[in-house]
N, C-alpha and C positions, 0 to 999 in steps of 0.2 A: 658397469665399469667404463670409464672414459677411454675412448680410442686414442692411442698414442702412436704417431707415425715413427718410422725408423729414424728420421731426421732429428727427432726429439730425444733419442737414446744417447747415452754417453758414447763418445766417439769410439772407444775401444770395444764396444759391444756391437757396433754396426758391421754387418757382414762384409761390405765392400772395403771399409777401412781396415778391418781385420785381415782381409786377404792381402791388401797392399803392404801392410806392416809385417805380417807374420808368414805370408805365403798361403797358397790354396790348400795344402795338404792337411792343415789343422781345422779346416771348416767342415761342418757336417753337410750331408746331401741337401738338407733343407736350406742351409745358409747359401750354398752355391746356387740352388734354384732361385732363391730370393734375389741374388745379384742379377740373374738372367731376367727375372720378371720386372725388376727395377722399381715398380710401384705396386701397391696393393689395390684393393677394390672391395666394394660392398662393405665398407667399414672395417676392413682388415688390412694389416700391414703386409708388405711383400713377404716377410718371413712367415707370418701366419697363413698366408695364402699358399706358400710353398709347402708348409706342413700339411695343410689340408689336401693338397695335390697328392702328396706321398701317402697319406692315410686313405684317400679315395682309390688310388690305383695299386697301392701295396708295395711297389718297388720302382726303381728307376727304369728297369727293363720294360715293365708294363706301361710306364709313361711313354717310353720310346715307341712302343708298338701301338699305342692307342690311336684311334681314328679321331679326326677333328670333332666329330659329333659327340664323342665321349667326353672331351674336354669341356664342352659347353654345359655339361651337367654340373660343373663346379662353379658356383657363383663367384664372380669376380674375374673369371677367365674369359677373355674375348679372343677374336681372331689374331690380333697383334701379338698377344702373349703366346698363343699357340704357335705362331710362326717363329717366335724367338726360341721357344723350347725345341721345336722340330729342327731348326737350323743348327742349334748347339749340339743336339744328339747326332745329327748327320756329320758335323765336323769331327766329333769324337770318333765316329765309325771310320771316317776317311783317314784320320790320324793313325788308327790301328792298321789300316791297310797300306800305309806308307812303307811298312816293313817289306812288302812285296818288291819294292823298287830298289832295294839295296843292291849296289853293283857287285859287292863281294859275295862269293858263293858261301852259303852258311856251312859251318862245321858242326856236325852232330856228335857230341861226346856222350850224350845220354838222352833219355826220353824227355827230360825237361827242356833241352835245347829244341827238340822237335816240336814240343807243345808250344813253346814261346814263338816259334817261327810260323806254325800253321794255325794257331788260334785266330789271328786276324783274318786269315783267308776263309776259315770254316765257321767262324762265330756267327750265330744267329741264322744259319741256313735252315730252311724248313724241311729239306730232304737230306737223306744220308748221301755223302759223297765219299767214294773210296779211291784213294790215290796210291800210286806206286812211286816211291822216291828213289831215284837212281843215284848211287854214290860211287865216288872214285876210291882208290886205295887208302886215301887219307880220311875217309868218311865225310867228304865234302859233297854236298848236293850239286849235281850238274844238270839234272833234268827231272821233271815229274810228269806223270801221265795220269789221266783220269781213267780208272778201270770200270767204274760203275756209278750210277746215280739213281737214287730211289732206295726202297727197302732192300737190304742186302740178303741175298740167298746164295747158296753154294752154286746154283746154276748160273747166276749173274756174274759172280766173281770166280771165273774159271781160271785155273792155273795158266792155261794157254794165253789168255788175255793179260793176266797178271805179269807174265814174264816176257811178253812179246818185245816191248821196247828195251827191256833190260838186256835181252840177248842181242838185239840189233845194235845197241850202243855199247856193248861189252862192259856192262856195269860190274864193278868189283863186288858190290853187295847192294841190297835193297832194304828199305823200310816201308811197310805199309801203314797208311794212316787213314782213318775215317772218323766222322763225327756222329754223335748221337743227338738228333734234334730235341730229344726229351730233356737234354741237359745232364743226364746221368751217364757217366763214362763206364759203368760196369759192363763187362762183356757178356753177351748172350751166348747161349749154346751154339747158335749159328756162327757167331763171331769166332768162337774157339775152333769149331769144325773147319771153317774157312782157313784159319791160320794154320791148322795142322796140315791141311792139304798143300798150302803154299810152301810151308817149311820142307815137307817131304819132296815136293817138286824141285825146290831150290837145291836140295842135296843131290838130286839126280842130274841136274844140268850144270852144277858147279857154281851157282850164284847163291851166296849165303843170305838168308833172311835174318837180319839183325833184330828186327822187332816188328810188332804190329801194335800201333798206339791208337787208342780211342780217346777222342776229345769230347769233353762236356763243357757246360757253361763255366764251371769254377775249378776244373781240374782235368786230369787225364788218367788213364790206366795203361800201363805198359804190360802187355801180356807176358813178355819175356822176363822183365824185372820182377813181376809178381809170381813167376814160376807156375803159370796156369796151364802150361802144356805138359 
């Protein structure tokens, strides 16, 4: 079969031209990758090379996490293309993290609001991170504290540590948030036990625990909304 470069394709079928004409949302992951790669190699067009990358690694996340040496196993991918891909992935990550710098204090009306705010902060962490979010009477976040990092146990997430700053800052209520590096936001027995202890402590000291939210790669679990206690 004769090799045909993207420049020889009809204009409306070329990824770059389609993006400029119709926007990026309608392009597939392979087409977006092809725009990053710019050119093909080893007798393959940029789009064919992009598809091969996706097949080789299985997902965009795996491409992001791959080491330089792993890319070199794909024929047609050299150091220049690896640098282009790595730079684009890092820009995407930094764009997500820009949410942290918003000057307005976030208002948490539901667990989705919490997920949208904390996903950029906790996404792709290799260890569990447990946060206490301090809220005012209008459910606006005014401070957050890290309670624990690493595998969560009831001994690490002690109510004393969980409420230390909330008491000091006279928080009206709190929300606890942590991530699951596995990507699965389903709560473990330990998660439920920790939540139960924190809720009971909050009732004693007069600071309501509105929720404990667990974040995964593609979603979250609200222990309160799911009625798991």
